[in-house]
C-alpha distance (Angstrom), angle and dihedral (degrees) to the residues before:
residue distance angle dihedral
M1 . . .
P2 3.69 . .
V3 3.79 124.9 .
H4 3.80 95.8 -103.3
R5 3.81 85.2 61.5
H6 3.92 93.2 -133.4
P7 3.78 119.8 127.8
P8 3.73 112.9 -103.6
R9 3.81 118.3 -95.2
Q10 3.65 114.0 -97.9
P11 3.66 121.3 -150.0
E12 3.80 99.0 -137.4
R13 3.81 88.8 58.7
T14 3.85 92.8 56.7
S15 3.87 96.5 48.0
R16 3.70 117.6 92.8
R17 3.79 113.2 -125.7
S18 3.89 120.5 -145.4
I19 3.70 108.9 -108.1
T20 3.77 113.1 -146.4
R21 3.59 117.1 -151.5
K22 3.60 122.1 -148.4
P23 4.00 115.9 -127.6
R24 3.77 115.5 -106.1
P25 3.65 117.4 -114.4
A26 3.81 115.5 -104.8
S27 3.60 113.1 -94.6
R28 3.71 115.1 -108.1
R29 3.88 93.4 -142.0
R30 3.80 96.8 66.5
P31 3.83 96.9 72.1
L32 3.71 88.5 46.7
L33 3.81 92.7 52.7
A34 3.71 92.1 47.8
W35 3.75 91.3 54.0
L36 3.71 92.1 49.5
V37 3.80 91.7 51.3
S38 3.70 90.8 48.9
L39 3.79 94.0 51.4
G40 3.77 89.1 50.3
L41 3.74 94.7 52.6
L42 3.89 88.9 48.3
G43 3.69 92.3 50.5
I44 3.82 92.2 48.7
T45 3.90 89.3 49.9
A46 3.72 91.8 48.7
M47 3.84 91.8 52.4
A48 3.74 91.3 45.5
L49 3.81 88.0 52.2
V50 3.76 91.5 51.1
W51 3.81 93.7 47.9
I52 3.75 93.8 41.9
G53 3.70 100.7 40.3
P54 3.78 122.6 -120.3
T55 3.83 94.1 -116.9
W56 3.71 136.3 40.0
E57 3.66 93.2 -112.3
A58 3.76 91.5 62.5
M59 3.78 88.9 69.8
V60 3.78 96.3 54.9
R61 3.78 124.9 90.8
D62 3.82 125.4 -176.6
D63 3.80 120.3 -169.5
S64 3.89 98.9 153.0
T65 3.78 94.9 116.4
R66 3.77 97.4 59.0
S67 3.80 106.5 77.1
H68 3.80 146.7 -7.4
P69 3.92 106.8 -113.9
S70 3.68 125.8 -171.9
W71 3.81 96.4 -130.2
V72 3.74 136.1 44.8
L73 3.83 117.4 -157.6
V74 3.86 116.8 -156.2
L75 3.74 111.1 -160.6
D76 3.75 120.5 -138.4
G77 3.76 121.5 -112.1
W78 3.78 145.0 130.2
V79 3.68 102.3 -71.9
P80 3.81 110.6 155.7
K81 3.91 96.9 -159.3
G82 3.72 98.4 31.6
E83 3.82 101.6 -117.8
R84 3.81 92.3 155.9
A85 3.77 94.0 59.2
A86 3.69 91.9 41.3
R87 3.75 92.1 54.2
G88 3.83 91.5 50.2
L89 3.71 92.1 50.7
E90 3.84 89.1 47.7
L91 3.73 92.3 55.6
V92 3.78 91.0 54.7
S93 3.76 95.8 44.3
Q94 3.81 86.8 52.0
Q95 3.79 91.3 56.9
R96 3.77 90.4 -117.5
A97 3.71 94.3 121.3
D98 3.97 134.3 16.2
S99 3.74 101.5 -132.6
V100 3.76 143.7 3.8
L101 3.86 129.3 -138.3
I102 3.73 113.4 -157.0
S103 3.83 112.3 -155.4
G104 3.69 119.5 -147.4
A105 3.83 133.7 173.2
L106 3.84 126.3 -142.9
V107 3.83 109.6 -86.4
A108 3.75 99.0 166.4
P109 3.81 138.8 2.8
G110 3.79 102.1 -65.3
V111 3.80 95.8 -5.4
F112 3.82 125.4 102.8
A113 3.81 130.6 -167.9
S114 3.98 91.1 -125.5
T115 3.79 87.5 62.7
F116 3.78 91.6 57.2
Q117 3.69 91.6 47.2
V118 3.82 96.4 52.9
R119 3.71 93.2 45.5
A120 3.87 92.0 48.6
Q121 3.85 90.7 52.5
A122 3.79 91.6 50.2
P123 3.90 95.8 -158.8
D124 3.77 120.1 -160.0
S125 3.98 121.1 -107.6
G126 3.81 94.1 -97.6
L127 3.80 91.2 56.8
R128 3.77 98.1 36.2
G129 3.82 92.1 70.7
R130 3.91 89.4 60.5
I131 3.81 94.9 53.1
A132 3.99 123.6 93.0
E133 3.62 131.4 178.2
L134 3.83 126.4 -131.6
R135 3.93 103.2 -155.2
H136 3.78 111.2 -171.0
E137 3.73 142.4 153.0
A138 3.89 95.8 -131.8
T139 3.81 119.5 145.3
S140 3.76 99.6 -164.9
T141 3.81 142.6 27.7
I142 3.68 91.7 -99.6
E143 3.72 94.2 58.0
E144 3.75 91.8 43.2
C145 3.72 91.9 55.9
R146 3.80 90.0 49.0
A147 3.75 90.9 58.6
A148 3.76 92.9 45.5
V149 3.86 93.7 49.1
A150 3.87 86.6 50.8
F151 3.70 89.2 54.3
F152 3.70 98.9 45.6
R153 3.81 93.9 44.5
S154 3.79 88.2 55.2
R155 3.77 87.8 60.0
H156 3.87 96.7 39.0
V157 3.79 94.6 -117.6
D158 3.89 113.2 171.1
T159 3.84 100.7 -177.4
I160 3.88 136.3 29.8
F161 3.69 140.1 175.6
L162 3.95 107.3 -123.1
V163 3.84 107.1 -151.0
T164 3.79 117.9 -167.2
S165 3.79 139.3 130.4
D166 3.82 115.4 -53.3
Y167 3.86 93.4 -116.4
H168 3.89 89.1 49.9
T169 3.81 100.4 47.5
D170 3.81 99.5 89.3
R171 3.71 97.5 49.3
A172 3.86 94.9 38.8
A173 3.89 88.3 52.8
E174 3.72 93.3 51.2
I175 3.85 92.0 46.8
F176 3.74 91.2 49.6
R177 3.74 94.0 49.8
T178 3.80 91.1 49.0
V179 3.79 94.1 49.2
S180 3.88 96.9 41.3
G181 3.92 94.3 39.5
G182 3.84 87.0 -140.6
N183 3.85 94.7 -51.0
P184 3.00 100.6 131.7
V185 3.84 109.2 14.3
A186 3.85 114.8 -133.1
L187 3.81 123.3 -147.4
A188 3.76 112.8 -160.4
V189 3.74 117.3 -130.2
P190 3.85 117.1 -175.2
A191 3.80 122.5 -137.1
Y192 3.83 110.1 -157.6
E193 3.77 113.1 -139.8
S194 3.78 117.2 -141.1
R195 3.76 95.1 -140.5
F196 3.84 90.3 69.0
R197 3.77 98.2 50.9
Q198 3.60 97.6 84.2
G199 3.75 96.1 72.0
W200 3.71 137.7 -98.5
N201 3.86 99.7 -23.8
R202 3.83 127.1 154.0
E203 3.71 92.7 -84.6
K204 3.80 94.6 53.6
W205 3.78 92.8 47.6
K206 3.71 92.0 49.2
T207 3.87 90.8 50.3
W208 3.83 92.6 47.7
L209 3.75 94.5 53.4
L210 3.89 92.9 42.5
E211 3.95 90.5 51.5
G212 3.67 91.0 40.5
T213 3.94 92.2 56.3
K214 3.85 88.7 48.0
R215 3.88 91.9 50.5
L216 3.73 88.4 49.1
E217 3.74 93.6 54.0
W218 3.79 91.9 41.9
F219 3.84 94.4 53.6
A220 3.81 95.5 37.7
W221 3.87 103.0 45.3
E222 4.02 117.6 -12.9
R223 3.79 93.5 57.0
W224 3.70 92.1 63.7
S225 3.81 99.4 34.3
T226 3.93 99.0 45.1
P227 3.84 110.7 102.3
S228 3.80 122.7 -148.5
A229 3.73 124.4 -94.8
G230 3.80 94.3 -102.2
T231 3.87 95.0 61.1
V232 3.89 97.0 46.8
D233 3.69 128.2 53.4
P234 3.81 111.6 -119.5
P235 3.81 120.8 -127.0
V236 3.80 124.9 -92.1
W237 3.64 109.5 -66.2
K238 3.72 141.7 161.1
A239 3.85 133.6 -166.3
V240 3.75 117.4 -138.3
F241 3.97 124.7 -159.8
G242 3.72 137.1 174.7
P243 3.87 126.2 3.7
E244 3.83 91.0 -4.1
V245 3.91 91.0 68.1
G246 3.86 108.4 106.4
Y247 3.74 90.6 10.3
S248 3.82 131.5 113.7
S249 3.78 129.4 179.4
V250 3.79 86.8 -136.1
F251 3.91 89.5 66.8
A252 3.78 92.3 52.3
A253 3.91 95.6 49.1
P254 3.80 117.0 119.3
P255 3.73 112.8 -106.6
R256 3.70 118.4 -100.9
P257 3.82 117.7 -106.5
C258 3.86 116.0 -102.4
P259 3.84 114.8 -103.5
P260 3.87 115.5 -103.2
A261 3.87 116.6 -84.5
P262 3.70 116.1 -101.2
V263 3.76 115.2 -96.4
C264 3.80 118.5 -124.2
P265 3.77 111.8 -131.8
V266 3.89 91.4 -147.1
C267 3.78 101.1 42.7
P268 3.74 118.0 78.5
A269 3.76 119.9 -102.7
P270 3.80 118.0 -94.4
S271 3.71 92.1 -115.3
E272 3.73 91.5 60.7
A273 3.85 97.9 48.1
G274 3.82 93.3 94.0
T275 3.76 100.8 41.2
P276 3.80 116.7 112.6
G277 3.84 92.8 -137.0
N278 3.86 90.3 62.9
P279 3.85 109.2 85.5
G280 3.84 93.2 -152.1
S281 3.73 93.0 54.2
P282 3.96 121.1 103.6
A283 3.80 91.3 -125.5
A284 3.85 91.5 58.7
A285 3.68 93.5 47.0
A286 3.81 96.2 51.0
P287 3.91 114.9 91.5
P288 3.81 116.2 -121.1
T289 3.88 117.9 -99.5
E290 3.74 127.6 -136.3
A291 3.78 123.5 -111.6
G292 3.82 96.3 -108.0
D293 3.78 96.8 38.9
S294 3.64 112.8 105.2
K295 3.70 96.8 -176.2
P296 3.82 117.0 107.0
A297 3.68 118.7 -112.5
A298 3.79 117.6 -99.0
R299 3.76 116.4 -95.0
P300 3.72 114.5 -118.7
D301 3.75 90.4 -130.3
S302 3.78 98.3 59.2
K303 3.81 115.3 121.6
A304 3.88 98.2 -141.6
T305 3.82 113.7 136.9
S306 3.77 133.9 -163.4
S307 3.84 91.5 -105.4
D308 3.85 88.5 56.9
S309 3.84 94.0 51.6
K310 3.92 89.3 46.3
G311 3.70 91.3 54.5
K312 3.73 95.6 47.1
A313 3.88 90.1 51.5
E314 3.78 90.2 51.5
A315 3.86 92.0 48.9
K316 3.89 88.4 50.6
S317 3.77 95.3 51.8
T318 3.81 91.9 47.5
R319 3.90 90.2 51.2
E320 3.91 89.7 50.0
A321 3.88 91.8 49.3
G322 3.83 93.5 50.9
K323 3.83 89.2 45.5
A324 3.96 89.8 53.6
S325 3.83 91.1 49.3
T326 3.74 92.1 50.0
D327 3.84 92.0 51.2
K328 3.83 93.5 49.3
G329 3.80 91.8 52.9
K330 3.77 91.7 53.5
T331 3.89 94.2 52.0
S332 3.79 89.4 49.9
E333 3.74 92.5 55.8
K334 3.72 93.1 52.6
K335 3.77 106.3 73.6
P336 3.87 122.7 159.5
S337 3.73 115.8 -104.9
K338 3.90 120.4 -118.5
K339 3.70 117.3 -119.6
T340 3.92 119.2 -123.4
P341 3.82 119.8 -135.5
């Protein structure tokens, strides 16, 4: 044993041994949590299907056979072929309503969507006097209904036809009823768009999902938080009648002048085109004329050639020779007569 009386250092004590950890057993709570999350998502999906409607027809409402109102309200929206405005004008032409109010939001400074809808339909003179425009700056169906309610209440209207796309009728009628509080009463009339009559294409699926999301938001939140029209100020709106319907000051504005043509850095300036000092000007290319000559100077752009001038000279000499021979024959025929004694 060494002097310090400690046992000798062994190499196996200083080396680090790899410690292998046993895998922890899977927690029993994780499958239960996954099942609860799945059930919650299924419940939300089922509620959404109930509110949205499992079919396209569940979003459509038609109340057009219930009454004969005095006004037809055509809601604004992206309708490429104008089926909404056409349906509103059809109700008026069939004597099922007295007048039609076409709603349109601001799409450009001084231009509203309702103006384009009226101009696209091109109604006759008898029907144009029964059309009015509701020009507003609304950004949603709720604000649009507030502006329409303010217009109808100012005219003491009690019942209207609410014309919009077929998939939008149910939600639009509920929004109008919530905003107006039953004054006036809105009867939904669907306008069927031609782009959705070809079956379930990409555009129809996209519209169904978008409208379904809006219906879910309306029934879950906005339906209970939207105040009536009397408690909230409507957006900026203006009603247009008579000859102003379908007209905008932007359409009658004079056209702007064209910008100046670009100047070529090599070509002469336009102000120098007629100066005698410029070799490329017509005045410099024209030869000087004599004082007694009344003929104008030849233009530089004339297409006369040397062969043409030579041909003209030959034709002139031929005419002069023929004329001289004719004059000689006439003088020979006129001889003086001899006198008889």
